[in-house]
DSSP file (Angstrom, degrees, kcal/mol; ACC not computed):
  #  RESIDUE AA STRUCTURE BP1 BP2  ACC     N-H-->O    O-->H-N    N-H-->O    O-->H-N    TCO  KAPPA ALPHA  PHI   PSI    X-CA   Y-CA   Z-CA
    1    1 A X              0   0    0      0, 0.0     2,-0.5     0, 0.0    89,-0.1   0.000 360.0 360.0 360.0 135.1  207.5 -115.7  102.4
    2    2 A X        -     0   0    0      2,-0.0     2,-0.6    87,-0.0    87,-0.0  -0.886 360.0-153.0-104.7 134.7  209.2 -116.1  105.7
    3    3 A X        -     0   0    0     -2,-0.5     2,-0.5     2,-0.0    85,-0.0  -0.931  16.7-179.8-106.5 120.1  207.7 -118.2  108.4
    4    4 A X        +     0   0    0     -2,-0.6     2,-0.4     2,-0.0    -2,-0.0  -0.939  13.3 153.2-127.5 112.0  208.7 -117.1  111.9
    5    5 A X        -     0   0    0     -2,-0.5   121,-0.1     1,-0.0     3,-0.1  -0.994  36.4-142.3-131.1 139.6  207.5 -118.8  115.0
    6    6 A X  S    S-     0   0    0     -2,-0.4     2,-0.3     1,-0.1   120,-0.0   0.470  71.8 -19.8 -87.4   0.4  209.6 -118.7  118.1
    7    7 A X  S    S-     0   0    0      2,-0.1   120,-0.6    53,-0.0     2,-0.4  -0.979  79.7 -67.1 177.1 177.6  209.0 -122.3  119.3
    8    8 A X  S    S-     0   0    0     -2,-0.3   120,-0.1   118,-0.1    48,-0.0  -0.716  95.0 -13.5 -87.9 133.4  206.8 -125.3  119.1
    9    9 A X  S    S-     0   0    0     -2,-0.4   118,-0.4   118,-0.2     2,-0.3  -0.205  84.9 -85.7  74.2-167.7  203.3 -125.0  120.5
   10   10 A X        -     0   0    0      2,-0.2     2,-2.1   116,-0.1   116,-0.1  -0.849  38.7 -92.0-135.0 169.0  202.1 -122.1  122.7
   11   11 A X  S    S+     0   0    0     -2,-0.3     2,-0.3     2,-0.0    -2,-0.1  -0.374  89.8 104.2 -82.6  60.3  202.1 -121.3  126.3
   12   12 A X  S    S-     0   0    0     -2,-2.1     2,-0.2     4,-0.0    -2,-0.2  -0.883  84.1 -85.1-132.2 165.0  198.7 -122.9  126.9
   13   13 A X    >   -     0   0    0     -2,-0.3     3,-2.5     1,-0.1   131,-0.3  -0.545  62.3 -94.0 -66.9 133.8  197.5 -126.1  128.4
   14   14 A X  T 3  S+     0   0    0      1,-0.3   131,-0.2    -2,-0.2   133,-0.2  -0.239 110.6  12.0 -52.7 133.7  197.6 -128.8  125.7
   15   15 A X  T 3  S+     0   0    0    129,-4.2    -1,-0.3     1,-0.3     2,-0.2   0.345  90.9 143.6  82.9  -7.0  194.3 -129.1  124.0
   16   16 A X    <   -     0   0    0     -3,-2.5   128,-0.7   128,-0.3    -1,-0.3  -0.441  56.7-115.9 -68.9 135.3  192.9 -125.9  125.5
   17   17 A X  B     -A  143   0A   0    126,-0.2     2,-0.3    -2,-0.2   126,-0.2  -0.461  44.1-174.0 -65.1 143.4  190.7 -123.9  123.2
   18   18 A X        -     0   0    0    124,-1.2     2,-0.5    -2,-0.1    -6,-0.0  -0.972  29.0-116.1-143.6 155.2  192.4 -120.6  122.5
   19   19 A X        -     0   0    0     -2,-0.3     6,-0.1     6,-0.1     2,-0.1  -0.793  36.0-132.8 -89.3 130.4  191.8 -117.3  120.7
   20   20 A X        -     0   0    0     -2,-0.5     3,-0.2     4,-0.3   104,-0.1  -0.346  17.0-118.9 -77.6 163.8  194.1 -116.8  117.8
   21   21 A X  S    S-     0   0    0    102,-0.4     2,-0.2     1,-0.3    -1,-0.1   0.685  99.0 -11.2 -73.6 -16.1  196.0 -113.5  117.2
   22   22 A X  S    S+     0   0    0    101,-0.4     2,-0.5   100,-0.1    -1,-0.3  -0.809 113.4  28.2-175.9 138.1  194.0 -113.4  114.0
   23   23 A X  S    S+     0   0    0     -2,-0.2     2,-0.5    -3,-0.2   100,-0.2  -0.919  88.6  37.4 118.3-131.0  191.9 -115.8  112.0
   24   24 A X        +     0   0    0     98,-0.8     2,-0.3    -2,-0.5    -4,-0.3  -0.536  50.8 168.8 -82.9 115.6  189.7 -118.7  113.0
   25   25 A X    >   -     0   0    0     -2,-0.5     3,-2.8    -6,-0.1   114,-0.3  -0.838  53.9 -74.3-111.3 158.2  187.7 -118.5  116.2
   26   26 A X  T 3  S+     0   0    0     -2,-0.3   114,-0.2     1,-0.3     3,-0.1  -0.253 123.8  25.8 -52.0 132.2  185.1 -121.1  117.1
   27   27 A X  T 3  S+     0   0    0    112,-3.0    -1,-0.3     1,-0.4   113,-0.1   0.143  89.8 127.2  96.7 -18.2  182.0 -120.4  115.0
   28   28 A X    <   -     0   0    0     -3,-2.8   111,-3.3   110,-0.1    -1,-0.4  -0.379  50.2-141.8 -66.6 151.0  184.0 -118.7  112.2
   29   29 A X  B     -G  138   0B   0    109,-0.3     2,-0.4    -3,-0.1   109,-0.2  -0.915  13.9-166.9-118.5 147.0  183.3 -120.1  108.7
   30   30 A X        -     0   0    0    107,-1.6     3,-0.1    -2,-0.4    92,-0.0  -0.996  20.2-124.6-132.9 134.4  185.7 -120.7  105.9
   31   31 A X        -     0   0    0     -2,-0.4    14,-0.1     1,-0.1   106,-0.1  -0.321  45.3 -84.9 -69.7 160.7  185.0 -121.4  102.2
   32   32 A X        -     0   0    0     12,-0.1     2,-0.3   104,-0.1    14,-0.3  -0.311  45.9-168.4 -62.9 148.6  186.6 -124.5  100.7
   33   33 A X  E     -H   45   0C   0     12,-2.4    12,-3.1    -3,-0.1     2,-0.5  -0.983  16.1-130.9-136.8 149.4  190.1 -124.2   99.4
   34   34 A X  E     +H   44   0C   0     -2,-0.3     2,-0.3    10,-0.2    10,-0.3  -0.883  29.0 172.7-106.0 131.4  192.1 -126.6   97.2
   35   35 A X  E     -H   43   0C   0      8,-3.2     8,-2.9    -2,-0.5     2,-0.5  -0.793  29.6-116.1-126.8 169.5  195.6 -127.6   98.2
   36   36 A X  E     -H   42   0C   0     -2,-0.3    77,-0.7     6,-0.2     6,-0.2  -0.934  24.0-133.7-112.9 132.1  198.1 -130.1   96.9
   37   37 A X  B >   -B  112   0A   0      4,-3.1     3,-1.9    -2,-0.5    75,-0.3  -0.305  30.7-105.5 -74.3 165.3  199.3 -133.0   98.9
   38   38 A X  T 3  S+     0   0    0     73,-2.6    74,-0.1     1,-0.3    -1,-0.1   0.720 123.8  58.0 -65.8 -18.3  203.0 -133.9   99.1
   39   39 A X  T 3  S-     0   0    0     72,-0.4    -1,-0.3     2,-0.1    73,-0.1   0.484 123.7-105.7 -88.0  -2.8  202.2 -136.8   96.8
   40   40 A X  S <  S+     0   0    0     -3,-1.9     2,-0.2     1,-0.3    -2,-0.1   0.392  74.4 134.2 100.2  -3.3  200.8 -134.4   94.2
   41   41 A X        -     0   0    0      1,-0.1    -4,-3.1    -5,-0.1    -1,-0.3  -0.508  56.5-117.6 -80.5 149.0  197.1 -135.0   94.6
   42   42 A X  E     -H   36   0C   0     -6,-0.2     2,-0.4    -2,-0.2    -6,-0.2  -0.647  31.1-170.9 -82.5 143.0  194.6 -132.1   94.8
   43   43 A X  E     -H   35   0C   0     -8,-2.9    -8,-3.2    -2,-0.3     2,-0.5  -0.986  12.1-153.6-140.0 124.5  192.6 -131.9   98.0
   44   44 A X  E     -H   34   0C   0     -2,-0.4     2,-0.4   -10,-0.3   -10,-0.2  -0.879  23.8-130.0-101.6 127.6  189.7 -129.6   98.7
   45   45 A X  E    S+H   33   0C   0    -12,-3.1   -12,-2.4    -2,-0.5     2,-0.1  -0.981  86.9  13.7-125.4 130.3  189.2 -128.7  102.4
   46   46 A X  S    S+     0   0    0     -2,-0.4    -1,-0.2     3,-0.3     4,-0.1   0.817  75.5 178.7 -73.2 164.4  186.5 -129.0  103.6
   47   47 A X        -     0   0    0      2,-0.6     3,-0.1     3,-0.1    89,-0.1  -0.480  69.1 -61.4-131.3  63.3  184.7 -131.1  101.0
   48   48 A X  S    S+     0   0    0     87,-0.7     2,-0.3     1,-0.2    87,-0.2   0.657 120.8  71.8  67.8  18.9  181.2 -131.8  102.3
   49   49 A X  S    S-     0   0    0     86,-0.2    -2,-0.6    85,-0.2    -3,-0.3  -0.967  97.6 -75.7-149.1 161.4  182.4 -133.6  105.4
   50   50 A X        -     0   0    0     -2,-0.3    32,-3.1    -4,-0.1     2,-0.4  -0.171  47.5-153.4 -56.5 151.3  184.2 -132.5  108.6
   51   51 A X  E     -dC  82 133A   0     82,-2.0    82,-3.3    30,-0.2     2,-0.4  -0.976  10.3-159.5-130.5 143.8  187.8 -131.6  108.3
   52   52 A X  E     -dC  83 132A   0     30,-2.7    32,-2.9    -2,-0.4     2,-0.5  -0.988   8.1-166.0-120.3 130.8  190.7 -131.6  110.8
   53   53 A X  E     -dC  84 131A   0     78,-3.0    78,-2.5    -2,-0.4     2,-0.5  -0.980   2.7-171.0-119.2 124.3  193.8 -129.6  110.2
   54   54 A X  E     -dC  85 130A   0     30,-2.7    32,-3.5    -2,-0.5     2,-0.5  -0.971  12.5-152.2-116.2 118.2  197.0 -130.2  112.2
   55   55 A X  E     +d   86   0A   0     74,-2.8    73,-2.9    -2,-0.5    74,-0.3  -0.785  33.8 133.4 -97.6 128.1  199.7 -127.6  111.7
   56   56 A X  E     -d   87   0A   0     30,-2.4    32,-2.9    -2,-0.5     2,-0.3  -0.900  43.5-133.2-152.9 174.4  203.3 -128.7  112.2
   57   57 A X    >   -     0   0    0     -2,-0.3     3,-1.6    30,-0.2     6,-0.2  -0.968  27.6-124.4-133.7 151.8  206.9 -128.7  110.9
   58   58 A X  T 3  S+     0   0    0     -2,-0.3     6,-0.0     1,-0.3    29,-0.0   0.724 111.1  58.3 -66.5 -20.3  209.0 -131.8  110.7
   59   59 A X  T 3  S+     0   0    0      4,-0.0     2,-0.8     2,-0.0    -1,-0.3   0.466  80.7 101.4 -88.0  -1.3  211.7 -130.0  112.7
   60   60 A X    X   -     0   0    0     -3,-1.6     3,-0.6     1,-0.2     4,-0.5  -0.748  56.4-163.3 -87.9 111.5  209.3 -129.4  115.7
   61   61 A X  T >> S+     0   0    0     -2,-0.8     3,-1.1     1,-0.2     4,-0.6   0.867  88.8  52.1 -66.2 -36.4  210.1 -131.9  118.4
   62   62 A X  H 3> S+     0   0    0      1,-0.2     4,-1.8     2,-0.2    -1,-0.2   0.710  96.4  70.7 -72.8 -16.8  206.8 -131.4  120.3
   63   63 A X  H <> S+     0   0    0     -3,-0.6     4,-3.0     1,-0.2    -1,-0.2   0.727  85.9  68.2 -69.7 -20.3  204.9 -131.9  117.0
   64   64 A X  H <> S+     0   0    0     -3,-1.1     4,-1.9    -4,-0.5    -1,-0.2   0.970 106.0  38.3 -60.9 -53.0  205.9 -135.6  117.2
   65   65 A X  H  X S+     0   0    0     -4,-0.6     4,-2.4     1,-0.2    -2,-0.2   0.908 117.1  52.4 -63.7 -42.4  203.7 -136.2  120.3
   66   66 A X  H  X S+     0   0    0     -4,-1.8     4,-2.7     1,-0.2     5,-0.2   0.921 109.0  48.1 -61.2 -45.9  201.0 -133.9  118.9
   67   67 A X  H  X S+     0   0    0     -4,-3.0     4,-2.5     1,-0.2    -1,-0.2   0.883 111.8  50.7 -64.1 -38.3  200.8 -135.7  115.5
   68   68 A X  H  X S+     0   0    0     -4,-1.9     4,-2.4    -5,-0.2    -1,-0.2   0.927 112.7  46.2 -64.1 -44.0  200.6 -139.0  117.3
   69   69 A X  H  X S+     0   0    0     -4,-2.4     4,-2.4     2,-0.2    -2,-0.2   0.924 114.0  47.1 -65.3 -45.3  197.8 -137.8  119.5
   70   70 A X  H  X S+     0   0    0     -4,-2.7     4,-2.4     2,-0.2    -1,-0.2   0.930 112.8  49.8 -63.3 -44.6  195.8 -136.2  116.7
   71   71 A X  H  X S+     0   0    0     -4,-2.5     4,-2.2    -5,-0.2    37,-0.3   0.903 111.1  49.3 -59.9 -41.7  196.3 -139.4  114.6
   72   72 A X  H  X S+     0   0    0     -4,-2.4     4,-2.7     1,-0.2    -1,-0.2   0.884 110.1  51.6 -64.9 -38.2  195.1 -141.5  117.5
   73   73 A X  H  X S+     0   0    0     -4,-2.4     4,-2.2     2,-0.2    -2,-0.2   0.888 108.1  51.0 -65.6 -39.3  192.1 -139.2  117.9
   74   74 A X  H  X>S+     0   0    0     -4,-2.4     4,-0.9     2,-0.2     5,-0.7   0.926 113.2  46.0 -62.1 -44.3  191.2 -139.5  114.2
   75   75 A X  H ><5S+     0   0    0     -4,-2.2     3,-0.6     1,-0.2    -2,-0.2   0.902 111.1  52.6 -64.6 -41.2  191.4 -143.3  114.5
   76   76 A X  H 3<5S+     0   0    0     -4,-2.7    -1,-0.2     1,-0.2    -2,-0.2   0.875 103.7  56.7 -61.9 -38.5  189.3 -143.3  117.8
   77   77 A X  H 3<5S-     0   0    0     -4,-2.2    -1,-0.2    -5,-0.2    -2,-0.2   0.772  89.7-155.5 -67.1 -24.5  186.6 -141.2  116.2
   78   78 A X  T <<5 +     0   0    0     -4,-0.9     2,-0.1    -3,-0.6    -3,-0.1   0.844  45.9 135.5  55.2  35.6  186.2 -143.9  113.5
   79   79 A X  S   <S-     0   0    0     -5,-0.7    -1,-0.2     2,-0.0    -2,-0.1  -0.424  72.5-112.4-110.4-179.9  184.8 -141.3  111.2
   80   80 A X        +     0   0    0     80,-0.3    -6,-0.0    -2,-0.1    -2,-0.0  -0.073  60.6 150.7-101.6  30.8  185.1 -140.2  107.7
   81   81 A X        -     0   0    0     -7,-0.2     2,-1.0     1,-0.1   -30,-0.2  -0.336  54.0-119.5 -62.0 144.3  186.6 -136.9  108.7
   82   82 A X  E     -d   51   0A   0    -32,-3.1   -30,-2.7    27,-0.0     2,-0.5  -0.784  36.7-165.9 -85.9 102.1  189.0 -135.4  106.2
   83   83 A X  E     -d   52   0A   0     -2,-1.0    27,-3.0    25,-0.2     2,-0.4  -0.819   8.9-179.6-101.4 126.0  192.2 -135.3  108.3
   84   84 A X  E     -de  53 110A   0    -32,-2.9   -30,-2.7    -2,-0.5     2,-0.5  -0.986  20.6-154.1-132.2 126.5  195.1 -133.2  107.0
   85   85 A X  E     -de  54 111A   0     25,-3.5    27,-2.6    -2,-0.4     2,-0.6  -0.888  19.2-156.5 -95.3 125.8  198.6 -132.6  108.4
   86   86 A X  E     -de  55 112A   0    -32,-3.5   -30,-2.4    -2,-0.5     2,-0.5  -0.900   4.7-151.9-112.5 108.9  199.8 -129.2  107.2
   87   87 A X  E     -de  56 113A   0     25,-3.2    27,-3.0    -2,-0.6   -30,-0.2  -0.690   5.1-160.9 -78.6 122.7  203.6 -128.7  107.1
   88   88 A X        +     0   0    0    -32,-2.9     2,-0.9    -2,-0.5   -31,-0.2   0.465  67.5  87.4 -86.5  -2.3  204.2 -124.9  107.6
   89   89 A X    >   -     0   0    0    -33,-0.3     3,-1.9     1,-0.1   -31,-0.1  -0.827  57.2-169.1-100.2 100.5  207.7 -124.9  106.2
   90   90 A X  T 3  S+     0   0    0     -2,-0.9    -1,-0.1     1,-0.3    23,-0.1   0.674  86.8  52.8 -64.8 -14.7  207.4 -124.4  102.4
   91   91 A X  T 3  S+     0   0    0     -3,-0.1     2,-0.3     2,-0.1    -1,-0.3   0.444  78.4 116.9 -97.2  -1.1  211.1 -125.2  102.0
   92   92 A X  S <  S-     0   0    0     -3,-1.9     5,-0.1     1,-0.1    -5,-0.0  -0.527  72.6-114.7 -71.4 126.2  211.0 -128.5  103.9
   93   93 A X    >>  -     0   0    0     -2,-0.3     4,-2.0     1,-0.1     3,-0.7  -0.283  16.0-125.2 -61.8 144.0  211.9 -131.4  101.6
   94   94 A X  H 3> S+     0   0    0      1,-0.3     4,-3.0     2,-0.2     5,-0.2   0.866 111.1  57.2 -58.0 -38.2  209.2 -133.9  100.9
   95   95 A X  H 3> S+     0   0    0      1,-0.2     4,-2.0     2,-0.2    -1,-0.3   0.842 106.2  50.4 -65.4 -30.4  211.4 -136.8  102.0
   96   96 A X  H <> S+     0   0    0     -3,-0.7     4,-2.2     2,-0.2    -1,-0.2   0.904 111.7  47.4 -69.8 -42.0  211.9 -135.0  105.4
   97   97 A X  H  X S+     0   0    0     -4,-2.0     4,-2.4     2,-0.2    -2,-0.2   0.931 112.9  48.5 -63.3 -46.2  208.1 -134.6  105.8
   98   98 A X  H  X S+     0   0    0     -4,-3.0     4,-2.2     1,-0.2    -2,-0.2   0.883 110.2  51.6 -63.0 -38.6  207.5 -138.2  104.8
   99   99 A X  H  X S+     0   0    0     -4,-2.0     4,-2.6    -5,-0.2    -1,-0.2   0.901 108.9  51.5 -64.7 -40.5  210.2 -139.4  107.3
  100  100 A X  H  X S+     0   0    0     -4,-2.2     4,-1.6     2,-0.2    -2,-0.2   0.946 110.3  48.2 -59.4 -48.5  208.5 -137.3  110.1
  101  101 A X  H  <>S+     0   0    0     -4,-2.4     5,-3.1     1,-0.2     6,-0.3   0.879 112.0  49.6 -62.8 -37.1  205.1 -139.0  109.3
  102  102 A X  H ><5S+     0   0    0     -4,-2.2     3,-1.8     3,-0.2    -1,-0.2   0.914 107.6  54.7 -65.4 -42.0  206.8 -142.4  109.3
  103  103 A X  H 3<5S+     0   0    0     -4,-2.6    -1,-0.2     1,-0.3    -2,-0.2   0.794 107.2  50.7 -61.8 -28.8  208.4 -141.6  112.7
  104  104 A X  T 3<5S-     0   0    0     -4,-1.6    -1,-0.3    -5,-0.1    -2,-0.2   0.271 129.0 -95.3 -95.3  12.4  205.0 -140.8  114.2
  105  105 A X  T < 5 -     0   0    0     -3,-1.8    -3,-0.2     1,-0.1    -2,-0.1   0.695  56.9 -82.6  90.2  19.7  203.5 -144.0  112.9
  106  106 A X      < -     0   0    0     -5,-3.1    -1,-0.1    -6,-0.2    -4,-0.1   0.947  59.8-153.7  47.6  62.6  201.9 -142.9  109.6
  107  107 A X        -     0   0    0     -6,-0.3     2,-2.8     1,-0.1    -1,-0.1  -0.190  32.0 -91.1 -62.3 160.3  198.7 -141.5  111.2
  108  108 A X  S    S+     0   0    0    -37,-0.3     2,-0.4   -24,-0.0   -25,-0.2  -0.337  86.5 121.1 -75.4  65.3  195.6 -141.4  109.0
  109  109 A X        -     0   0    0     -2,-2.8   -25,-0.3   -27,-0.1     2,-0.2  -0.989  62.2-130.6-130.2 134.1  196.3 -137.9  107.8
  110  110 A X  E     - e   0  84A   0    -27,-3.0   -25,-3.5    -2,-0.4     2,-0.5  -0.582  32.9-135.6 -72.6 148.2  196.8 -136.5  104.2
  111  111 A X  E     + e   0  85A   0    -27,-0.2   -73,-2.6    -2,-0.2   -72,-0.4  -0.937  26.2 175.0-118.4 128.1  199.9 -134.4  104.2
  112  112 A X  E     -Be  37  86A   0    -27,-2.6   -25,-3.2    -2,-0.5     2,-0.6  -0.936  26.8-137.2-124.9 151.9  200.2 -131.0  102.5
  113  113 A X  E     - e   0  87A   0    -77,-0.7   -77,-0.2    -2,-0.3   -25,-0.2  -0.947  31.0-135.1-106.8 115.7  203.1 -128.5  102.5
  114  114 A X        -     0   0    0    -27,-3.0   -79,-0.0    -2,-0.6   -28,-0.0  -0.440  16.4-161.5 -76.7 140.9  201.6 -125.0  103.0
  115  115 A X        -     0   0    0     -2,-0.2    -1,-0.1   -26,-0.1   -27,-0.1   0.223  68.8 -81.0 -98.4  11.3  202.7 -122.1  100.8
  116  116 A X  S  > S+     0   0    0   -115,-0.0     4,-2.2  -113,-0.0     5,-0.2   0.175 109.7 106.0 108.8 -14.8  201.2 -119.7  103.4
  117  117 A X  H  > S+     0   0    0      2,-0.2     4,-2.6     1,-0.2     5,-0.1   0.950  86.8  35.9 -62.5 -52.2  197.6 -119.9  102.2
  118  118 A X  H  > S+     0   0    0      2,-0.2     4,-2.4     1,-0.2     6,-0.3   0.862 113.5  59.2 -72.7 -34.9  196.4 -122.1  105.1
  119  119 A X  H  4>S+     0   0    0      1,-0.2     5,-2.1     2,-0.2     4,-0.4   0.933 114.7  36.5 -55.8 -47.8  198.6 -120.3  107.6
  120  120 A X  H ><5S+     0   0    0     -4,-2.2     3,-0.9     3,-0.2    -2,-0.2   0.923 114.5  54.8 -72.2 -45.9  196.9 -117.0  106.7
  121  121 A X  H 3<5S+     0   0    0     -4,-2.6    -2,-0.2     1,-0.3    -1,-0.2   0.889 119.3  32.3 -57.3 -42.1  193.4 -118.3  106.2
  122  122 A X  T 3<5S-     0   0    0     -4,-2.4   -98,-0.8   -99,-0.1    -1,-0.3   0.340 105.0-121.4-101.8   6.5  193.3 -119.9  109.6
  123  123 A X  T < 5 -     0   0    0     -3,-0.9  -101,-0.4    -4,-0.4  -102,-0.4   0.913  34.8-161.5  58.3  45.7  195.5 -117.4  111.5
  124  124 A X      < +     0   0    0     -5,-2.1    -1,-0.2    -6,-0.3     3,-0.1  -0.432  25.6 161.3 -65.5 124.1  198.0 -120.0  112.6
  125  125 A X        +     0   0    0     -2,-0.2     2,-0.3     1,-0.2    -1,-0.2   0.234  58.2  39.3-129.0  11.2  200.0 -118.7  115.5
  126  126 A X  S >  S-     0   0    0   -116,-0.1     3,-1.2  -121,-0.1    -1,-0.2  -0.961  76.3-115.9-158.8 141.0  201.4 -121.9  117.0
  127  127 A X  T 3  S+     0   0    0   -120,-0.6  -118,-0.2  -118,-0.4   -71,-0.2  -0.543 104.6  38.4 -70.8 146.6  202.9 -125.1  115.9
  128  128 A X  T 3  S+     0   0    0    -73,-2.9    17,-2.7     1,-0.3    18,-0.3   0.417  81.7 153.9  89.1  -0.9  200.7 -128.0  117.0
  129  129 A X  E <   - F   0 144A   0     -3,-1.2   -74,-2.8   -74,-0.3     2,-0.4  -0.400  25.6-164.0 -63.7 134.4  197.6 -126.0  116.3
  130  130 A X  E     -CF  54 143A   0     13,-3.3    13,-2.1   -76,-0.2     2,-0.4  -0.989   7.1-175.0-123.1 128.8  194.6 -128.3  115.5
  131  131 A X  E     -CF  53 142A   0    -78,-2.5   -78,-3.0    -2,-0.4     2,-0.5  -0.985   6.8-162.3-123.7 132.9  191.4 -126.9  113.9
  132  132 A X  E     -CF  52 141A   0      9,-2.2     8,-3.0    -2,-0.4     9,-1.4  -0.972   9.0-169.0-117.0 128.5  188.3 -129.0  113.3
  133  133 A X  E     -CF  51 139A   0    -82,-3.3   -82,-2.0    -2,-0.5     6,-0.2  -0.868  18.6-128.2-112.2 144.9  185.7 -127.7  110.8
  134  134 A X    >   -     0   0    0      4,-2.5     3,-2.3    -2,-0.3   -85,-0.2  -0.294  46.9 -86.5 -77.9 178.7  182.2 -129.0  110.3
  135  135 A X  T 3  S+     0   0    0     23,-0.6   -87,-0.7     1,-0.3   -86,-0.2   0.694 130.1  55.9 -64.5 -17.1  181.2 -129.9  106.7
  136  136 A X  T 3  S-     0   0    0      2,-0.1    -1,-0.3   -88,-0.1  -106,-0.1   0.394 121.9-103.9 -93.1   2.6  180.1 -126.3  106.1
  137  137 A X  S <  S+     0   0    0     -3,-2.3  -107,-1.6     1,-0.3     2,-0.4   0.598  71.8 145.8  87.3  11.8  183.6 -124.9  107.0
  138  138 A X  B     -G   29   0B   0   -109,-0.2    -4,-2.5    20,-0.1     2,-0.4  -0.700  53.3-118.9 -85.6 131.9  182.5 -123.7  110.5
  139  139 A X  E     + F   0 133A   0   -111,-3.3  -112,-3.0    -2,-0.4    -6,-0.2  -0.559  38.7 166.9 -71.1 121.3  185.2 -123.9  113.2
  140  140 A X  E     +     0   0A   0     -8,-3.0     2,-0.3    -2,-0.4    -7,-0.2   0.549  67.5  21.9-108.5 -14.2  184.0 -126.2  116.0
  141  141 A X  E     + F   0 132A   0     -9,-1.4    -9,-2.2  -116,-0.1    -1,-0.3  -0.982  53.6 172.7-153.8 141.4  187.4 -126.6  117.7
  142  142 A X  E     + F   0 131A   0     -2,-0.3  -124,-1.2   -11,-0.2     2,-0.3  -0.910  27.4 128.3-147.4 120.7  190.7 -124.8  117.8
  143  143 A X  E     -AF  17 130A   0    -13,-2.1   -13,-3.3    -2,-0.3     2,-0.5  -0.982  52.4-102.0-164.7 165.5  193.5 -125.8  120.2
  144  144 A X  E    S- F   0 129A   0   -128,-0.7  -129,-4.2  -131,-0.3  -128,-0.3  -0.855  91.3 -18.5-102.3 127.9  197.2 -126.7  120.5
  145  145 A X  S    S-     0   0    0    -17,-2.7    -1,-0.2    -2,-0.5   -16,-0.1   0.901  79.3-164.0  46.7  60.5  198.3 -130.3  120.8
  146  146 A X        -     0   0    0    -18,-0.3  -131,-0.1    -3,-0.3   -73,-0.1  -0.318  21.5-107.3 -67.7 156.0  194.9 -131.8  121.9
  147  147 A X     >  -     0   0    0   -133,-0.2     4,-2.3     1,-0.1     5,-0.2  -0.251  34.4-101.9 -71.3 170.6  194.9 -135.3  123.4
  148  148 A X  H  > S+     0   0    0      1,-0.2     4,-2.6     2,-0.2     5,-0.2   0.908 125.1  50.5 -61.2 -41.1  193.5 -138.2  121.4
  149  149 A X  H  > S+     0   0    0      2,-0.2     4,-2.4     1,-0.2    -1,-0.2   0.907 110.4  48.3 -65.2 -41.8  190.3 -138.0  123.4
  150  150 A X  H  > S+     0   0    0      2,-0.2     4,-2.3     1,-0.2    -1,-0.2   0.889 111.8  50.7 -65.0 -38.2  190.0 -134.3  122.8
  151  151 A X  H  X S+     0   0    0     -4,-2.3     4,-2.3     2,-0.2    -2,-0.2   0.944 111.5  46.8 -63.4 -48.3  190.6 -134.8  119.1
  152  152 A X  H  X S+     0   0    0     -4,-2.6     4,-2.3     1,-0.2    -2,-0.2   0.899 112.1  51.3 -60.9 -41.4  187.9 -137.5  118.9
  153  153 A X  H  X S+     0   0    0     -4,-2.4     4,-2.3     2,-0.2    -1,-0.2   0.898 109.4  50.0 -63.6 -40.7  185.5 -135.3  120.8
  154  154 A X  H  X S+     0   0    0     -4,-2.3     4,-1.2     2,-0.2    -2,-0.2   0.896 110.0  50.5 -65.5 -39.5  186.1 -132.4  118.5
  155  155 A X  H  <>S+     0   0    0     -4,-2.3     5,-0.7     2,-0.2     3,-0.4   0.915 110.5  49.7 -63.3 -42.7  185.5 -134.6  115.4
  156  156 A X  H ><5S+     0   0    0     -4,-2.3     3,-1.7     1,-0.2    -2,-0.2   0.909 107.5  54.2 -60.7 -42.3  182.2 -135.9  117.0
  157  157 A X  H 3<5S+     0   0    0     -4,-2.3    -1,-0.2     1,-0.3    -2,-0.2   0.766  99.1  63.5 -63.4 -25.0  181.2 -132.3  117.6
  158  158 A X  T 3<5S-     0   0    0     -4,-1.2   -23,-0.6    -3,-0.4    -1,-0.3   0.589 114.1-119.0 -76.8  -9.7  181.8 -131.5  113.9
  159  159 A X  T < 5       0   0    0     -3,-1.7    -3,-0.2    -4,-0.4    -2,-0.1   0.938 360.0 360.0  78.2  48.6  179.0 -134.0  113.2
  160  160 A X      <       0   0    0     -5,-0.7   -80,-0.3    -4,-0.1    -1,-0.1   0.508 360.0 360.0 -62.3 360.0  180.7 -136.7  111.1
């Protein structure tokens, strides 16, 4: 599978809700799916609690700020949201992904390397995309590089 994105983020205001070119719009529902974290653990998303998905690659410079903001928002919400950082480059070495997460302060996010499953399922069309699902898998937020406050607000809207 080839992943082709022409840059980091999209030409939208950070945090602005946006319509994807295909996939998840607010109100869409998605069944649970099981993925494997970079540490080898199985993770089912969503799993009877709200879930946050942050899509990035370790080589995306604007994803540094985005991952920090999303991580801060997860911490601000003080919730039991299932927060997942999804690396979209299936060939990116795990040590590179781990170094990226360390560089952004090890935010409270489980990390998975996508094989294209989540990219397709959620219609990812920009790096920095953040999707928040309620516990039933319904999309309550979709935006690129939200602020920490916007992230916390979206988690709250998901009903943690």
